[in-house]
C-alpha positions in Angstrom: 14.9 -19.8 3.4 13.4 -16.9 1.7 12.5 -14.3 4.0 9.2 -12.7 3.6 7.8 -9.5 4.9 4.4 -8.0 5.2 5.0 -4.1 5.6 2.3 -1.8 6.7 2.5 1.6 5.6 0.3 4.4 8.1 0.0 7.3 9.9 -0.5 6.4 13.5 -4.0 6.9 14.2 -4.4 10.4 15.8 -7.5 12.7 16.1 -8.0 15.1 13.0 -4.8 13.2 11.5 -6.2 10.1 9.9 -8.6 9.5 6.9 -9.8 13.1 6.8 -11.9 12.6 4.0 -14.2 10.5 6.1 -14.7 13.3 8.6 -15.3 15.4 5.8 -17.8 13.6 4.1 -19.5 12.0 6.5 -21.5 12.9 10.1 -18.3 11.3 11.7 -15.9 13.6 14.4 -12.4 13.1 13.9 -12.4 11.3 17.1 -14.6 8.7 15.8 -12.7 8.5 12.4 -9.8 8.0 14.5 -11.1 5.3 16.2 -12.4 3.4 13.1 -8.8 3.7 11.6 -6.9 2.7 15.1 -9.2 -0.5 14.4 -8.7 -0.6 11.3 -5.0 -0.6 11.9 -6.0 -3.5 14.3 -7.4 -5.5 12.1 -4.5 -5.2 9.2 -1.8 -6.6 11.7 -3.6 -9.6 12.7 -4.5 -10.9 8.9 -0.7 -9.9 7.9 0.0 -12.5 10.9 -1.8 -14.9 9.3 0.4 -14.9 6.1 3.0 -17.0 5.5 5.4 -13.9 5.8 8.1 -14.0 8.6 8.0 -10.8 9.6 5.8 -7.5 9.8 7.3 -4.7 9.8 4.9 -0.7 10.0 6.2 1.9 8.5 4.9 4.9 10.3 4.8 8.2 10.9 4.8 10.8 13.0 7.4 10.1 14.8 6.3 11.5 17.8 3.5 8.9 18.0 5.6 5.9 18.2 4.5 5.1 21.8 0.8 5.4 20.8 1.2 3.3 17.8 3.5 0.7 19.9 0.5 0.8 22.3 -1.8 -0.1 19.8 0.1 -2.9 18.8 1.0 -4.3 22.3 -2.7 -4.3 22.9 -3.4 -7.0 20.3 -0.6 -9.0 20.4 -1.1 -11.4 23.0 -4.8 -11.5 23.5 -4.7 -12.9 19.5 -1.2 -15.1 19.8 0.6 -13.0 17.5 4.3 -14.5 17.5 5.6 -13.2 14.5 8.2 -10.5 15.1 7.0 -7.1 14.4 9.2 -4.4 13.5 9.0 -0.3 13.3 10.4 2.0 10.1 9.7 5.3 10.6 8.7 7.0 7.3 10.7 9.6 6.1 10.7 12.5 3.5 8.1 15.1 2.3 6.3 13.6 -0.4 4.5 10.0 -0.4 7.0 8.7 -2.4 9.7 9.8 -0.8 8.3 8.4 2.2 7.5 5.0 0.9 10.9 4.8 -0.7 12.2 4.9 2.8 10.5 2.3 4.8 10.9 -0.6 1.1 14.7 0.6 1.3 14.4 -0.3 5.0 12.9 -3.3 4.8 15.7 -4.8 2.1 18.4 -3.5 4.5 16.8 -5.9 7.1 17.2 -8.7 4.7 13.7 -9.3 3.1 13.9 -10.7 -0.1 9.8 -10.5 -0.7 8.2 -7.7 0.4 4.4 -7.3 0.1 3.4 -3.6 1.4 -0.3 -2.7 2.5 -2.2 0.6 3.6 -4.0 -0.3 6.8 -7.8 0.3 5.3 -8.6 -2.8 4.4 -9.7 -4.3 7.3 -11.3 -7.6 5.6 -8.5 -8.3 3.3 -7.3 -12.1 3.4 -4.0 -13.3 4.3 -4.4 -15.7 1.5 -3.9 -12.4 -1.1 -0.6 -11.8 0.8 0.1 -15.0 0.1 -0.6 -15.0 -3.7 1.6 -11.9 -4.0 4.6 -14.1 -2.3 4.0 -16.4 -5.1 3.7 -14.4 -7.7 6.9 -12.6 -6.6 8.7 -15.7 -6.2 11.2 -16.6 -9.0 14.5 -18.9 -10.0 16.1 -15.6 -11.8 17.0 -12.4 -11.5 13.9 -11.1 -13.6 12.1 -8.0 -11.6 8.6 -8.5 -10.8 5.9 -6.0 -9.1 2.3 -7.1 -7.2 -0.4 -4.5 -7.6 -3.3 -5.2 -5.4 -6.5 -2.3 -7.1 -8.2 -0.3 -5.3 -11.1 2.2 -5.7 -10.7 5.3 -8.2 -7.6 3.7 -9.8 -5.7 3.5 -6.7 -3.7 0.6 -5.0 -4.0 -1.2 -1.7 -0.9 -3.6 -2.4 2.3 -3.3 -3.9 4.5 -6.4 -3.8 8.4 -6.2 -4.6 11.7 -8.5 -4.5 14.8 -7.1 -3.2 16.2 -6.5 -6.6 13.7 -3.7 -6.7 15.2 0.2 -6.4 13.5 2.1 -4.3 14.2 5.4 -5.4 12.2 4.5 -8.4 9.2 5.3 -6.0 11.0 8.7 -5.9 12.3 9.1 -9.9 9.0 7.9 -11.2 6.7 9.7 -8.9 4.7 6.6 -8.9 2.0 7.7 -6.5 2.0 11.4 -6.9 1.9 11.9 -11.0 -1.4 10.2 -11.8 -3.9 7.5 -11.4 -1.7 5.1 -9.3 -2.3 2.0 -11.4 -1.4 3.9 -14.8 1.8 5.5 -13.3 2.7 1.7 -12.3 1.8 0.4 -15.7 3.7 2.9 -17.3 6.6 2.4 -15.0 6.9 -1.3 -15.7 6.9 -1.1 -19.7 9.8 1.4 -19.2 12.0 -1.0 -16.7 10.7 -4.2 -18.3 9.1 -5.3 -15.0 6.8 -8.0 -14.9 3.9 -6.9 -13.7 1.0 -9.3 -11.8 -2.4 -7.9 -10.4 -4.5 -8.9 -7.9 -8.4 -9.3 -7.2 -9.6 -5.3 -6.9 -10.6 -4.2 -3.3 -12.3 -1.0 -1.8 -10.1 0.3 0.4 -11.9 2.8 3.0 -11.4 6.8 2.3 -14.9 8.0 1.9 -18.6 8.0 2.9 -19.4 5.4 0.0 -16.6 3.2 1.2 -17.6 3.0 4.7 -21.3 2.1 3.2 -20.0 -0.5 1.6 -18.0 -1.8 4.7 -20.8 -2.0 6.9 -23.1 -3.9 4.4 -20.3 -6.4 3.9 -19.3 -7.2 7.5 -23.3 -7.9 7.7 -22.5 -10.1 5.3 -19.3 -11.6 6.6 -21.0 -12.3 9.8 -22.9 -15.5 8.2 -20.2 -16.1 5.5 -18.6 -19.6 5.5 -15.8 -18.3 3.3 -13.6 -17.6 5.8 -10.4 -18.4 3.2 -11.5 -15.4 0.9 -11.9 -12.9 3.4 -11.1 -11.8 7.0 -13.4 -11.2 9.5 -12.3 -7.6 11.0 -13.3 -8.1 14.5 -12.3 -4.8 15.7 -13.3 -2.4 12.9 -16.7 -4.3 13.4 -16.9 -3.8 17.1 -15.9 0.1 16.8 -18.6 1.0 14.0 -21.2 -1.3 16.1 -20.5 0.8 19.3 -20.4 4.0 17.3 -23.8 3.0 16.6 -23.3 3.4 12.7 -25.9 2.0 10.4 -26.9 2.4 6.1 -29.1 5.2 5.8 -31.2 4.8 2.7 -32.4 7.9 0.9 -36.0 7.7 -0.3 -37.0 7.4 -3.6 -33.3 7.7 -4.5 -31.4 4.3 -5.9 -27.8 3.6 -5.0 -27.8 6.3 -2.4 -27.2 5.5 0.5 -25.3 7.2 3.4 -24.1 7.0 7.0 -26.4 6.9 9.7 -26.1 7.0 13.1 -28.2 5.8 16.4 -28.9 8.3 19.0 -29.3 6.6 22.5 -32.7 5.5 23.2 -34.0 5.7 20.1 -35.9 3.5 18.3 -33.2 1.1 15.7 -33.7 2.1 12.2 -33.9 -0.2 9.5 
């Protein structure tokens, strides 16, 4: 049987350490942003557990926050009936590419043959996308393959690899740090003669506009019937609701929407 892994590449949700652009571009505090990041990580683990992977691996940092990470994972395992094994790999290195390389290498060393790497900021992604990545990666020959999930601004929300991928290519080509990620990966695939497959583009959650989109999308998901296309992000939805967040429209402006926040006792804004 082919060993398949979902590798979640993440910072441990810590106040002032995660999703700092959200606190910089919205009225949310560092504490509130940390709560959102933790909820998104929980939803990511759940959707990963519903894929056809044999194992979930979490590539994390910093090292001193491991106990907090373990507590987050433990809090959702039983209640969500997550029985798939979960392993942890500490990210090693100073640059993003080095850290990414280190956890991919650890996954290969762990015996995995197909590896799908996700961020923890796309909590509505369906597990069917992960399965699609595995299908694209499946091959009966030794041809190298990569699967990319395109995100906003030329970024990437998913990277799918086979065990014959050489992890130090991330560092050698600076795939994440030398420019627009999708363009960097495209150039790299041409140079190394690697077959590239693209998945459906999705928006990860980095800045205020992304959070506005997520709030609106969750409202649609509450009544939508296409459960096979998207994952309903239960924990993320609950945190956003508990924080009193809503979409605030600016008068006489089209497509200019910001995050508003209900104050207890105030009437609900429309």
